[in-house]
N, C-alpha and C positions, 0 to 999 in steps of 0.2 A: 394626079393620079385618081381614078374613080374605084366605088367600092365593087365588088366582085364576089361570087361565089367561088369557093374552092372544093374540088372534088378529087382531089389526090387520093389514091391511095396509101401512097408514100411519099413523104415530105421531109424537108430538113427545116426546122425553126431556130432562127436566131432569137435568143430572148434577153431582155435588159431590165433591170430590178433598181431602181433609185429612189424608192418611196421615204426612204430615212436615212439611215448611216451606213448602209451598206451597198457598195457598186459591185453589181454581180453581172455577168455577162454568161450565156452557156449555148452551147450546140448541140441540139436535140433531134434525133432521127424519129420519125413515128411511122410505122408501117401498119397502115390499115386504119379505119375509122374509130373515132373517139366514141364509146369509151373500152372498145374491143382492141384497141392498136397494141403493137408492142415498141417498145421504147430503146432507145441505145442512147447514152450520155456520151457524145463525141468528144465535147471539151466542157470544162467548167472552171470558171475564174471568179473569184469573190476577194475583194479587199473591205475589211471592215474598219470604221472609223472611230471605234470604243475608245482607244488609248487617246485619241485627238480629243475627244468630248469630255473626258474624264474630269479634266481641269475645270469644266463649264458646271459640271453635276447634272449632265443631261444634254440632249442634241441641241445644239444650236443651229438654226438653219441656214443662216448665211455662209457658215463655215462648211457645213455639209454641202451646201451647192458648189461651192468651191472646190471641195475634195472630189466630187463627182466628175466636174469637169476635167480636172487633173487627171483622174484615173481611168475613165471610160475606154479610152483609146488603147491603153496597156492592157486593160482586162479582157478587151475584142480581140486583142493579137494572141494574149494567152488563149482563150477560148476556142479561137480558131485553128491556132497550131498550123499544120500542114495544109489546113484546107484554104489559107492564104499565102502560100507560098512566097518568100520574099525574092526581091531581085527583077521582077517583071516590071517593067515600066508601063502603067497604063495611061492612056493619054484621055483626058477629060475635059469635055467639051467647055468653053469658056461661059456659057450661060448657065450650065450646072455649077461650076465653080461660084459664080455670083451668087445663085440661088443658095447654096451651101453657106456661103460666108453671112447673107441676109438671115439665113434660119439660127445660125449659130452666133449671132452678134452680140447677146447677151450672156455668153458662156466664154469668158475669157480664156483664151488658148485653145479652146477646144477645135475651131475651125484648123487653124496651123496644124495641130497633130492629125485631125483626119485627113487633110490634105496631104499631109506625108505619107501616112498610113496608104492611102488609096492610090498614090503614084509610086509605090513602091513594094504594093502587094497585089497578087492576082484577086480576081472576083471570086467570093467565095461561092459554093454551090449550095444556096439556100432558095427555099421555096416563099418565106414571108418572116418578117420583124415581128417578134409579139413583145410589147411593152407595158409595164404597170404604168395605168393610167388614173389611179387613186383606188382607194383612199390612202391618204399620206400628207407628207409636208409638201405644199404646194410648190414652194422653190425646188425642192430637190426633185420632185415629179417632172416640172418644166425641163431640166435638164435631160432626163433620159427620155422624155417624149421627143423633144427635139432632135436629140440625136438618133431616136428611132427614125422619124421624118427624114432626117439626113441621109441615113444608111438606106432608105427606101427609094429616095430619088438618086442617090448615087449607083445602086445596082438595080433600080427599075424593079422592085418588088412589092407585093402589097405589104400593109402595116395594120396590127389588130392590138387595140386597146385592151388591156386585161384589168378586171378587178383583183386588187391585192388578195382581198379575203377568199374569192375562189381560188386563187392559187393556193392558199392556206388548206382549202378543204380536199381539193386534189390531192396536193402532197401526202395529206392524211391517209389517203387510199392506194398511195403509190408503193408499189414493193421493190422499185430500181427496175422494173422491167415492164409493168403492167400496172393498171388500175383495176382494182376490186371491184367484182360485179354486184354492187349495191342492191339491196331490198329496200323498197321505198313502202312507206314514208321513211325517210331518212331523218334525222336530226343532228345538226352541228353546232355543237357548242365552241365557239371562236374567242378566243381569250388572248389578248395582246397587250402592247403599252396602251392603244389608244382604243380598243375594243373589248366588250364582252357582251356577247349577244347570242341567244339561241335562233337557229335557222331552221327552219322545217322543208323540207326537200321532197317534192313529189316526183322529182326527175330532175336530171340536169338541167340545169339553167332556169329551174322552176323553183323558185325560193321564195318563202315568207317568214319574214322575221316576226316570231314570237314572244320573244322576251330581249331585254336589253338592260344595261345599265342607266340608272337616272342621273349619274353623276360620273365619279372616277371609274375609268375601265380598272380591272384587276391588276394588269401590269404597272399601271399608274399608281395604285395604291402601294405596289410593293416598295416602287422606288421612292416614294415619299415617307414612309415607314424606315426605309433604310437610311433615308436623310436625318431622319430624328433619332437615329442610332449611333449616327456619326460615319456612317458606312459608304465606302466609295462607290460610284456609278460604273456598270450598272445595278441597280438595287438588287433585282429578282435572284440572281445567283448567290449573292452574300447573305441575304435572308435565308435562302435554301441551305446554304452551309451551316449557317448557326443553328437553324432549327434542327437540321439533322444531329448536332452535336447535343442539343437539348434535349431531345428525344434518347439519344443513347444515355445519357447521363439520367435520365428520368427526373427529370428537375420538377419542382413543385410550380404552379403556376406563379408568375409574378404579378398578374393583374388579371381579372375575370374580363375578357373581352366581349362584347356584344355580336351576335349573329345576325346582322342586319337583314331584315325583310324574309327571315328565314321561314316565317309562318304566314307571310302575306298569300291572299288567294290570287296569286297572278305568278307571271313567269320573271318578272323584272328582277334587276339586283340594285344594290348600292351599297358602296365601298368607302364614300367618303367619311360616313360617322365613323367606321372602324377604326380610320386612319386617326379621327381625331380623338377616340377612345386612347388610342397608343400615345399621343401626344400628351393627353393628360395625365396618363399615367406615369410618364417619364420625365414630365417637367419638372425643373429644379433638382432632380436627383442626379446624382454623381454614380453613374452605371458601372457595374463590374462586368467583365467578360460573362461571367455566368448569367448575370442581369440579361444581358443582351442575347444570350442563346434561350433564354425560356420566353422573351417578350416574342423571339423571331418565331419559336416553336408554337407559342400559343397564336400569334397571328396567322400563320400559315395554315395553322389546325383550322381557326376561324373561316378563313378564305375558302379552303376546301370544302368544309361542311356546307357552306352556302351553296356553292357550284353544285356539289353533289346532290343537294337536296331538290333544288330548283330543276335539274336537268333530269332527275327521277320523275319528278311531277309530270315534267313536259313527255316523257317517256311513256306515262299512264295514259294522260290525259289526251295524247294524240296518236296512240296506238303504233308507236315508232318501232320499226323493224331493224335498223342499222343507227347504230349511235358511232359519230365521228368527234373527236377532241382535236382542234387545231389551232394555229397561232402561236406564237413566240413562248407565251407562258404554259404551252402544254408540255414544253421541255422540263417544266418543275417535274422533278423525280417523286414528291410526296404526293401532287395532285395525280400523276400517271399511275402510280401503284395503287392508290387508294379507288380510283374509277376501275381499274383492271381488275382488282381483288373483288370489289363489291359488286359491278355488274356479271363477275362471272360466277359469282355465289348466289345473287338473287333472281339475275335475268339470264338463265344459262342459255336460253333461244335466241337473245340479242346479240348481234354481232357488233362489237366494239372496234373501232378503228382509232389505232395511236401513229402520229407521225415517225418516220426515223428520227431520233435528236437530231441529226445533222441537216435535216429538211424541216424542223420545227420553226426555227428563226428564218428571217426573210433572205429569199435565194431566187436564182433567175431559173432555175429547173422547174420549180413551181409556175412560174409566169408561161413558160414553154409549154407544159401540160395543159394550163387553163387555156393557151391561145389556141393549142391544138383544138381543144374542146368547142371555140368559138369558129374557128376556120371549118372545122368538120359540120357545123349544125347551122351558121347564121351568115349572113351578108357582114361582109369584113367593112369595116368602116373606111370612109376616105380620109386622107391627111387632114383635111378639115375637121371632121368631126371630133377628131383627137381633142382640138381646142377647147370643146364644149364638155369633153369627158372630164377632163381636167379641171377645167373652171367648176365642175361640179363633183370634184373628185373625192371629197369627204361624205361619201354617200355609204348606207347599208348595202352588204349584196342583195338583199332584198328589194333594192331600188333598181336594180338592174333591168 
């Protein structure tokens, strides 16, 4: 299959997300060109592996890869629904079957599941497959990318590799039907388990990284502090829950925590020292539930203050007209509420975009939206190109 330009004004996109521990498949219809298109979510399926990884205290890549291979076909069938009605025997050329088997040979059981699905379900009406090609965990990315390649061969459709973080950006400005009409320059603060970065946007797919973490990502710091407090994985929601209780009880500070790089003359972040400060504060102590609530509140306050001040500096320095908060940590209620209240009060002319909480964590709807942006404006990559994309998968959005 070769790269090609897509000029459809209406198209159906099958999207796949396997960057970490969520197996997600969606079917999205786009009417019009990005970013002015109207969208309909025709099918959406997601399987979370959180309960599986909880015993490890974090995502175990080999286990995540195995679970993706087990779950992709069931999620595909659920997302397609009546688009791939069962009971129709589809004849598959022997050469195609051999190509699929070779492609999926490192994903145990996936070829057999796909073969069974393909021979008992009709070919769905789709125009291309969009798949997360990075950043993420390389073993899990490969499962999704190889599955997307297999579907592209099976159904003879193009495939486009999507930057996971671009998906988070688009999801943050999506209202369930349309993508917001942004004023540029825009600024995206992307906060997740693996990323903390400020991206300046002079247009769609025109990205410049202006700030980033020098060590731990903010979501990583949440998880590490949660482990220090003996809280279960994932740590972010647990910290947020305790912090809320600490605020409601107006608890006194347990320990004065630093605000790393708060007054540095740049837009970078550092959260490793903050995590270390929590470790020193709790080391050797028997913590009560009230102690944990106070520490969680103090930690969340410190993180929020740093994120807010760095973002405000970027807004002022770069003449920003639209501000986007995206990534899994954008689901944190205290961070969302603090940003919304502060920028509404201090910058009333600035448009702030926050994702629907259901779309803040990893999902395939955002991959469909970002895939549509790519298909509308750029040359779709060949299947071979995806190999290079994944091999360089842990890249910033600004490296696109």
